[in-house]
C-alpha positions in Angstrom: 75.6 5.9 100.1 77.7 3.4 98.0 76.1 2.0 94.9 76.6 -1.7 94.1 79.3 -2.9 91.6 78.5 -2.5 88.0 79.9 -4.0 85.3 81.3 -1.6 82.2 84.0 -0.5 79.8 86.6 1.7 81.2 89.3 3.7 78.9 92.6 5.9 79.6 93.3 8.7 76.7 96.7 9.8 77.2 98.5 12.4 75.5 102.2 10.8 75.0 105.1 13.1 74.8 103.3 15.7 76.9 105.7 15.6 80.0 108.8 16.4 77.5 106.6 19.2 76.2 106.8 20.8 79.5 110.4 20.9 80.1 112.2 24.1 78.7 109.1 25.2 76.8 106.7 27.7 77.5 103.7 26.7 80.1 101.0 28.7 78.8 101.3 27.8 75.2 101.7 23.8 76.1 98.9 24.2 78.7 96.3 25.5 75.8 97.1 23.0 73.6 96.8 20.2 76.1 93.7 21.4 76.9 92.3 21.8 73.2 93.5 18.4 72.3 91.9 16.7 75.4 89.0 18.4 74.3 88.6 17.2 70.9 89.4 13.6 72.4 86.7 13.6 74.9 84.2 15.1 72.5 84.6 12.3 70.3 84.5 9.6 73.0 80.9 11.0 74.2 78.2 10.0 74.2 79.1 6.4 74.1 81.7 6.9 77.0 80.9 9.2 79.9 83.8 11.5 81.5 85.0 10.3 84.8 87.6 12.6 85.3 90.5 14.5 83.8 93.8 13.4 84.9 96.4 15.8 84.0 97.4 14.7 80.3 94.7 12.0 80.1 91.1 11.4 80.0 89.6 8.8 81.8 86.0 7.6 80.6 83.6 4.6 81.3 80.4 3.3 80.3 78.0 0.7 81.7 77.7 -2.5 79.7 77.9 -6.3 79.9 78.2 -6.6 76.3 79.8 -4.4 73.9 79.4 -3.9 70.1 83.1 -4.6 68.8 82.7 -2.6 66.0 81.0 0.1 67.8 83.7 0.2 70.3 86.6 0.5 67.6 85.1 2.8 65.5 84.6 5.0 68.5 88.2 4.9 70.0 89.6 4.8 66.2 87.6 8.3 65.7 89.0 9.8 68.8 92.6 9.1 67.5 91.6 10.4 64.0 90.1 13.5 65.6 93.1 14.1 67.8 95.4 13.7 64.9 93.4 16.0 62.6 93.1 18.5 65.5 97.0 18.3 65.7 97.7 19.0 62.1 95.4 21.8 62.5 97.1 23.8 65.3 100.4 23.1 63.9 99.2 24.8 60.3 97.2 27.7 62.2 100.3 28.7 64.6 102.7 31.2 63.6 104.2 31.1 66.9 108.2 29.9 67.2 108.4 29.0 70.8 109.5 25.7 72.0 106.1 24.4 72.9 104.3 25.4 69.6 106.9 23.8 67.5 107.3 20.6 69.3 103.4 20.2 69.3 103.5 17.9 66.4 105.5 15.4 68.4 102.4 14.4 70.8 100.6 11.3 70.0 97.6 9.5 72.0 97.6 6.5 73.3 94.1 4.9 74.6 93.9 1.7 76.9 90.3 0.0 76.9 89.5 -2.8 79.9 86.1 -4.3 80.6 85.1 -5.2 84.4 83.5 -4.4 87.5 83.8 -0.8 89.2 81.5 1.3 91.8 80.8 4.9 91.3 80.2 6.5 94.5 80.0 10.5 95.0 82.9 12.2 97.2 82.3 15.7 98.1 80.1 16.1 95.4 82.4 14.3 92.9 81.6 11.1 91.2 84.6 8.6 91.4 85.1 5.3 90.2 86.6 2.3 92.3 87.8 -1.1 92.3 90.3 -3.7 91.1 89.5 -3.2 87.3 90.0 0.7 87.8 93.7 -0.1 89.1 94.1 -2.4 86.3 93.4 0.4 83.5 95.5 2.7 85.3 98.4 0.3 85.9 98.1 -0.5 81.9 99.5 2.9 80.9 102.7 1.9 82.4 103.6 -0.5 79.4 106.3 -1.4 77.3 104.1 -1.4 74.0 106.1 1.7 72.5 109.1 -0.6 72.9 108.0 -3.8 72.0 105.2 -3.4 69.4 104.5 0.1 67.8 106.1 3.3 68.4 103.4 5.6 67.3 99.8 5.9 68.8 98.0 2.9 69.7 95.1 1.1 71.6 95.7 -1.7 73.8 92.6 -3.6 74.5 92.5 -6.4 77.4 91.6 -9.7 76.8 88.6 -9.2 78.9 87.5 -6.3 76.7 88.0 -8.4 73.8 85.9 -11.3 75.0 83.1 -8.7 76.1 83.3 -7.3 72.7 83.3 -10.3 70.7 86.1 -9.4 68.5 88.7 -11.9 66.8 92.0 -10.3 67.3 94.0 -12.1 64.7 91.7 -11.5 61.6 91.9 -7.7 62.7 95.7 -7.5 62.6 95.8 -6.8 66.4 99.4 -7.8 67.9 99.4 -10.0 71.0 101.0 -8.2 73.9 101.3 -9.5 77.5 103.1 -8.0 80.6 103.5 -8.0 84.2 101.9 -4.9 86.0 102.7 -3.9 89.5 100.2 -4.8 92.1 98.0 -6.7 89.3 100.3 -9.4 88.3 100.3 -10.2 84.4 97.8 -9.0 81.7 96.8 -10.0 78.7 95.8 -8.0 75.7 95.9 -7.1 71.9 97.2 -4.0 70.4 95.7 -2.1 67.5 98.2 0.2 65.8 96.4 3.6 65.4 99.3 5.2 63.5 98.7 2.8 60.9 95.2 2.7 60.7 95.4 6.6 60.7 97.5 6.2 57.6 94.9 3.9 55.8 92.4 6.4 56.8 93.9 9.3 54.7 94.5 7.0 51.9 91.2 5.6 51.4 88.7 6.0 48.6 85.8 8.0 49.4 82.5 7.2 47.9 79.9 9.9 48.4 76.7 10.8 46.3 77.0 14.5 45.6 74.2 16.7 45.1 74.4 16.7 41.0 74.2 12.9 41.4 71.3 12.7 43.5 67.8 11.3 42.7 66.0 11.1 45.8 67.0 13.4 48.7 65.2 12.6 52.2 66.2 14.8 55.5 65.4 14.4 59.1 66.1 15.7 62.3 66.9 13.4 65.5 66.9 15.0 68.8 70.0 12.7 69.6 73.9 13.4 69.4 75.6 12.0 66.1 77.3 9.1 67.6 73.9 7.5 69.0 72.3 7.8 65.8 74.8 6.2 64.0 74.8 3.3 66.5 71.0 3.0 65.8 71.4 3.1 62.2 74.3 0.8 61.6 73.4 -1.9 64.0 71.7 -4.8 62.0 70.2 -6.2 65.1 68.3 -2.8 66.1 67.2 -2.1 61.9 63.6 -4.3 62.6 62.9 -2.1 65.3 62.3 1.2 63.0 62.5 0.3 59.4 58.8 -1.0 58.4 58.8 -4.7 57.0 62.4 -5.9 57.9 62.2 -8.9 59.7 65.7 -9.5 60.3 69.3 -8.4 59.3 72.0 -10.9 58.6 75.6 -9.3 58.7 78.9 -10.7 57.2 81.8 -8.8 58.6 85.4 -9.5 58.8 86.4 -10.1 62.7 83.0 -9.2 63.8 83.6 -5.3 62.6 81.8 -3.6 60.0 83.3 -1.5 57.2 84.4 -1.3 53.7 83.1 -4.7 52.2 80.6 -5.5 55.3 77.5 -7.4 53.6 74.0 -7.3 54.9 71.0 -9.5 54.0 68.0 -8.0 54.9 65.0 -10.0 55.1 61.6 -8.7 54.0 59.0 -12.1 54.4 60.4 -13.7 51.3 62.3 -11.1 49.7 65.7 -10.3 50.6 67.5 -6.7 50.1 71.2 -7.3 49.6 73.9 -4.5 50.9 77.3 -3.7 50.5 79.6 -1.3 52.5 81.4 1.0 49.8 82.4 3.8 52.3 82.5 3.8 56.1 83.4 7.0 57.9 82.3 6.9 61.1 80.2 9.0 62.7 79.8 11.0 59.5 78.4 9.0 56.5 78.2 5.6 55.0 77.5 4.5 51.6 76.0 1.4 50.5 75.3 -0.5 47.3 71.7 -1.7 48.0 70.2 -4.4 45.4 66.5 -4.6 46.0 64.8 -8.3 45.4 63.3 -6.9 42.1 67.1 -6.8 40.9 67.4 -2.8 40.9 70.5 -1.7 41.9 71.4 1.8 44.0 74.1 3.5 45.5 72.8 5.2 48.6 74.9 7.5 51.1 73.5 8.4 54.9 75.1 11.3 56.5 75.0 12.7 59.8 75.5 16.0 60.6 75.9 17.6 64.1 73.7 20.2 64.9 72.8 21.9 68.2 69.9 20.4 69.2 70.9 16.9 67.9 71.8 15.5 64.4 70.6 16.4 61.0 70.1 12.9 58.9 70.6 13.3 55.1 69.7 10.3 52.6 70.9 10.6 49.0 70.1 7.9 46.5 72.1 8.2 43.8 70.9 8.4 39.8 70.6 5.5 37.9 73.0 5.5 34.9 71.0 3.4 32.5 67.7 4.1 30.8 66.0 0.9 32.1 67.4 1.7 35.8 65.6 5.1 36.0 62.7 3.8 34.6 62.4 1.1 37.5 63.6 3.6 40.0 61.0 6.4 38.9 58.2 3.6 39.7 59.5 3.0 43.0 60.8 6.3 44.0 57.9 7.4 45.9 58.0 3.9 47.8 61.6 4.4 48.8 60.9 7.9 50.0 58.3 6.8 52.2 60.4 4.1 53.6 62.9 6.0 54.8 60.7 8.7 56.0 58.6 6.6 58.3 62.0 4.9 59.5 63.4 7.9 60.4 60.0 9.1 62.2 60.1 5.7 63.9 63.8 6.1 64.8 63.6 9.4 66.4 60.7 8.4 68.5 62.9 5.3 69.6 66.1 7.1 70.2 63.9 9.7 72.8 62.7 6.6 74.6 65.6 5.2 75.1 67.2 8.5 76.0 64.5 9.1 78.6 65.0 5.8 79.9 68.5 4.7 80.4 70.6 6.2 83.0 73.8 6.9 81.3 74.6 6.9 77.7 75.1 3.5 75.9 78.3 2.3 75.7 79.9 1.3 72.2 77.1 -0.6 71.7 75.2 -1.0 74.9 
């Protein structure tokens, strides 16, 4: 029985250079490397996206959502690319084989194409298939000329429809406009995100972490949900009032609609306002904030998400105060702050479980 048309985001993650790798190389070694790299990419795309199928050297994934959290979408797709590059380097360092396949593995790269539209899910011979014109569009987009016209390395091509659904402003994000004609679908407009450049920036970013030695307050909790899902909840300002006691709303100021280093939040607590500034942002592992409470006390807080077998282990570290006045003020408030975090994480765990039970499929990067 056919389901009705649904709206969502479809993404193709394609390993470029693999066809050339197969020429005059050892097939077994090439296939082992491909399997490893594809698994790495898909693991980072889940659970925001569901795997539709593997298509040789590409993974086709989708999510069901009318509107996309643009920040979450870019974080997810960038994280997949960064994981691919780290794994590529790890394979290259670890191998001692001098066959043609292993020597040429570092030349591989990853390109991603993202589109938003309608499709129908149907089961054929026990396998779920996606059909519809927008599924055709995203596949046609793989045959683009981005590498010739725009960037030579890894990239993300987002269609106009995808950007509109995500509410992203492409120019402040440094995206490059790209339009082309594609067989069977005509002209498609989109924007290119240079993932190679993003990877280099990622490697050069200064990290701001709160070490064990620097920790004044430690709160830990286990949440029975994947790391990416927990990240989505704890970083989405619109969801904060649902699980943090006393928070009425959060006003976010993020460049071009994307969260990251420099983003500021105004958390409204009745007549009081807590100010937050993002100092470090490492999806989906941790983020670090400079938080200023209504009484003027300022503290650096790191929230780390550690993937474990049955979900996510959340570790919150509040850094020690540097001044005597700060240590005194913090000492008077530490029990209250710890209680607030524990209550918030307990409520978050309950909400995540309820959401997991009620929804048919994982939320897409902000759905």
